[in-house]
C-alpha positions as CSV (number, residue, x, y, z in Angstrom):
1,M,0.0,0.0,0.0
2,Y,1.2,3.3,-0.2
3,R,0.8,6.3,2.0
4,R,-0.6,9.6,1.0
5,T,-0.3,12.9,2.6
6,A,-2.9,14.0,5.1
7,A,-3.3,17.2,3.1
8,A,-4.2,15.3,0.0
9,C,-6.4,12.6,1.6
10,A,-8.5,12.3,4.7
11,V,-7.1,8.9,5.5
12,L,-3.4,7.9,5.7
13,A,-3.3,4.5,3.9
14,L,-0.1,2.9,4.9
15,L,-0.5,-0.6,3.7
16,T,-3.3,-0.5,1.2
17,L,-2.9,0.2,-2.5
18,T,-5.6,2.6,-3.7
19,A,-6.1,5.0,-6.5
20,A,-4.7,8.5,-6.0
21,C,-7.2,11.0,-4.5
22,G,-7.6,13.3,-7.5
23,T,-5.7,15.4,-9.9
24,D,-5.8,18.8,-11.5
25,P,-4.8,18.3,-15.1
26,G,-3.8,21.9,-15.4
27,H,-1.2,21.8,-12.6
28,R,2.4,20.8,-13.4
29,V,5.3,20.6,-11.0
30,E,8.9,21.0,-12.3
31,T,11.0,17.9,-11.9
32,A,14.6,17.2,-10.8
33,P,16.6,14.0,-11.4
34,A,15.6,10.9,-9.4
35,R,17.5,10.5,-6.1
36,D,18.9,7.5,-4.3
37,L,18.8,8.7,-0.7
38,A,20.6,5.7,0.9
39,D,21.5,7.8,3.9
40,R,17.9,8.7,4.6
41,E,15.2,6.6,6.2
42,C,11.7,6.3,4.7
43,P,10.3,9.8,5.5
44,G,7.2,10.9,7.3
45,V,4.9,13.4,5.7
46,D,7.0,16.4,4.5
47,A,5.5,19.9,5.1
48,T,6.3,20.7,1.4
49,A,3.9,18.0,0.4
50,R,1.1,20.2,1.5
51,D,1.9,22.6,-1.3
52,L,-0.6,20.9,-3.6
53,P,-3.1,22.0,-6.3
54,A,-6.7,22.5,-5.3
55,Q,-9.8,21.2,-6.8
56,D,-13.2,22.4,-5.7
57,G,-11.4,24.1,-2.8
58,A,-9.7,20.9,-1.6
59,P,-6.1,19.9,-2.0
60,V,-5.4,17.0,-4.4
61,N,-2.4,15.0,-5.4
62,T,-0.5,16.3,-8.4
63,P,-1.1,14.4,-11.7
64,E,2.6,13.7,-12.1
65,A,3.0,11.9,-8.8
66,S,-0.4,10.2,-9.1
67,A,0.4,8.7,-12.4
68,L,3.9,7.6,-11.2
69,A,2.5,6.0,-8.1
70,A,-0.1,4.0,-10.1
71,A,2.7,2.8,-12.4
72,V,4.9,1.7,-9.5
73,D,1.9,-0.3,-8.3
74,P,3.4,-1.5,-5.0
75,P,2.6,-5.2,-4.3
76,K,0.8,-6.5,-1.4
77,R,1.4,-10.0,-0.3
78,G,3.2,-10.8,-3.5
79,T,0.5,-9.7,-5.9
80,G,0.3,-7.0,-8.5
81,A,2.3,-6.1,-11.6
82,N,5.5,-5.6,-9.5
83,A,5.2,-8.7,-7.3
84,A,8.8,-9.5,-7.9
85,Y,9.7,-6.6,-5.5
86,Y,7.5,-7.6,-2.6
87,D,10.5,-8.7,-0.7
88,V,12.2,-5.3,-0.8
89,Y,9.1,-2.9,-0.9
90,S,8.4,-1.1,2.3
91,G,6.3,2.0,1.6
92,L,5.2,4.6,-1.0
93,I,4.4,8.2,-0.3
94,V,2.7,10.3,-3.0
95,D,3.7,14.0,-3.4
96,Q,6.8,13.7,-1.1
97,P,7.4,16.5,-1.8
98,A,4.8,17.8,-4.2
99,G,5.2,16.3,-7.6
100,R,7.5,13.5,-6.5
101,V,7.1,10.0,-5.1
102,A,9.1,8.5,-2.3
103,L,9.7,4.7,-2.7
104,C,11.0,3.0,0.4
105,V,13.0,-0.2,-0.1
106,T,15.3,-2.4,1.9
107,D,17.7,-2.9,-1.1
108,L,18.7,0.1,-3.2
109,E,20.0,-2.0,-6.1
110,R,16.7,-3.8,-6.3
111,G,15.0,-0.4,-6.0
112,R,16.9,0.9,-9.0
113,A,16.0,-2.2,-11.0
114,W,12.3,-1.6,-10.0
115,R,12.6,2.0,-11.2
116,A,14.1,0.9,-14.5
117,A,11.3,-1.7,-15.0
118,V,8.7,1.0,-14.4
119,A,10.3,3.2,-16.9
120,K,10.3,0.4,-19.5
121,A,6.7,-0.6,-18.8
122,H,5.3,2.9,-18.5
123,P,7.2,5.3,-20.8
124,E,4.4,7.8,-20.3
125,V,5.4,8.5,-16.6
126,D,8.4,10.5,-15.4
127,V,10.5,8.1,-13.3
128,E,12.9,11.0,-12.6
129,R,10.3,11.9,-10.0
130,L,10.8,8.6,-8.1
131,D,13.2,8.9,-5.1
132,L,14.5,5.9,-3.3
133,Y,14.8,5.8,0.5
134,R,16.1,3.1,2.7
135,A,13.9,1.0,5.0
136,R,14.8,-1.5,7.6
137,W,11.9,-4.0,7.0
138,S,10.0,-4.9,3.9
139,Q,6.3,-5.3,3.7
140,K,6.9,-9.0,3.3
141,A,8.8,-9.2,6.6
142,L,6.2,-7.1,8.3
143,D,3.3,-9.2,7.0
144,A,5.0,-12.3,8.3
145,A,5.7,-10.8,11.7
146,R,2.1,-9.6,12.0
147,D,0.9,-13.1,11.1
148,R,3.1,-14.7,13.8
149,V,2.1,-12.2,16.5
150,W,-1.6,-12.4,15.6
151,R,-1.8,-16.2,15.1
152,D,-3.2,-16.9,18.5
153,P,-4.1,-13.7,20.6
154,K,-5.3,-15.9,23.4
155,Q,-1.7,-17.0,24.1
156,Y,-1.0,-13.6,25.7
157,A,-1.8,-12.5,29.2
158,F,-2.8,-9.1,27.9
159,P,-5.1,-8.1,25.0
160,L,-4.1,-7.1,21.5
161,H,-6.1,-4.0,20.8
162,T,-4.3,-2.9,17.6
163,L,-1.4,-4.2,15.5
164,S,0.3,-2.1,12.8
165,G,3.7,-2.2,10.9
166,D,6.2,0.3,9.7
167,G,9.3,-0.2,7.6
168,T,11.4,2.0,9.9
169,K,9.9,1.3,13.4
170,G,8.7,-2.3,13.0
171,L,5.5,-3.5,14.7
172,T,3.4,-1.4,17.0
173,V,1.1,-3.2,19.4
174,G,-1.7,-1.5,21.2
175,T,-2.7,-3.1,24.5
176,S,-3.9,-2.3,28.0
177,A,-2.0,0.0,30.4
178,E,-0.9,-3.1,32.4
179,G,0.3,-4.9,29.2
180,A,2.3,-1.9,28.1
181,K,4.3,-2.2,31.4
182,S,4.9,-5.9,31.2
183,A,8.4,-7.0,30.4
184,D,7.3,-10.6,29.9
185,F,4.6,-9.6,27.4
186,R,7.2,-7.5,25.5
187,K,9.6,-10.4,25.4
188,Q,6.9,-12.8,24.1
189,L,5.8,-10.4,21.4
190,T,9.4,-9.8,20.3
191,E,10.1,-13.5,20.1
192,N,7.0,-14.1,18.0
193,A,7.9,-11.2,15.7
194,G,11.0,-13.1,14.6
195,G,13.5,-10.3,14.5
196,V,11.2,-7.3,13.7
197,A,11.3,-4.7,16.4
198,V,8.2,-4.3,18.6
199,R,6.8,-1.2,20.2
200,I,4.0,-1.4,22.8
201,E,1.5,1.4,23.5
202,A,-1.3,1.6,26.0
203,T,-4.5,2.1,24.0
204,G,-8.2,1.4,24.4
205,P,-9.9,-1.3,22.5
206,V,-10.6,-0.5,18.8
207,E,-13.4,-2.4,17.3
208,A,-13.2,-3.2,13.6
209,L,-16.0,-4.6,11.3
210,G,-17.1,-7.9,12.8
211,G,-16.1,-6.9,16.3
212,D,-12.4,-8.0,15.9
213,P,-9.5,-5.9,17.1
214,K,-8.0,-3.6,14.5
215,R,-5.1,-4.9,12.5
216,D,-3.5,-2.7,9.9
């Protein structure tokens, strides 16, 4: 999935591939050469990404970045046109900054190969707008870690309210105030995560459709 700026969308979609919010065909953003930012981790939302065109009074993604993000088509669980890069893909941020796309990968060489493949398959998009950032964990690694942690919630002495993943921070588990303080609970979660870092936060229960705890 890729993430989109809060200014451009009402919802931050970290792990779900969706169409870009909207575009203004008349707006164009000047481009600079693609960058391989090996010394920089996958970024959060940049303030400059809020400098976006407006449509009906609301900010929307730029057409350049929207088209590029759709061409990159980040895979989820090994599906999609670019499934071969599922093991290195970590995240995608549209208009980071405005007119550019940040692609977060665990292997820059594979990331460059991905960018070249996008350029070949989609000559209509400007891959010079695609910047590579480094990530610690791929979506494949995060998906596997979530599966292991979530496999049997009843094994834990404390509830799993929420479970989410991030290519830089690892897994974040929401639990009770008592669970957030438990060293044994933290150890058990870390062991089940299989090498992916685990952060624990005290949260209230979050009900999803069907009454199950929320899992991103």
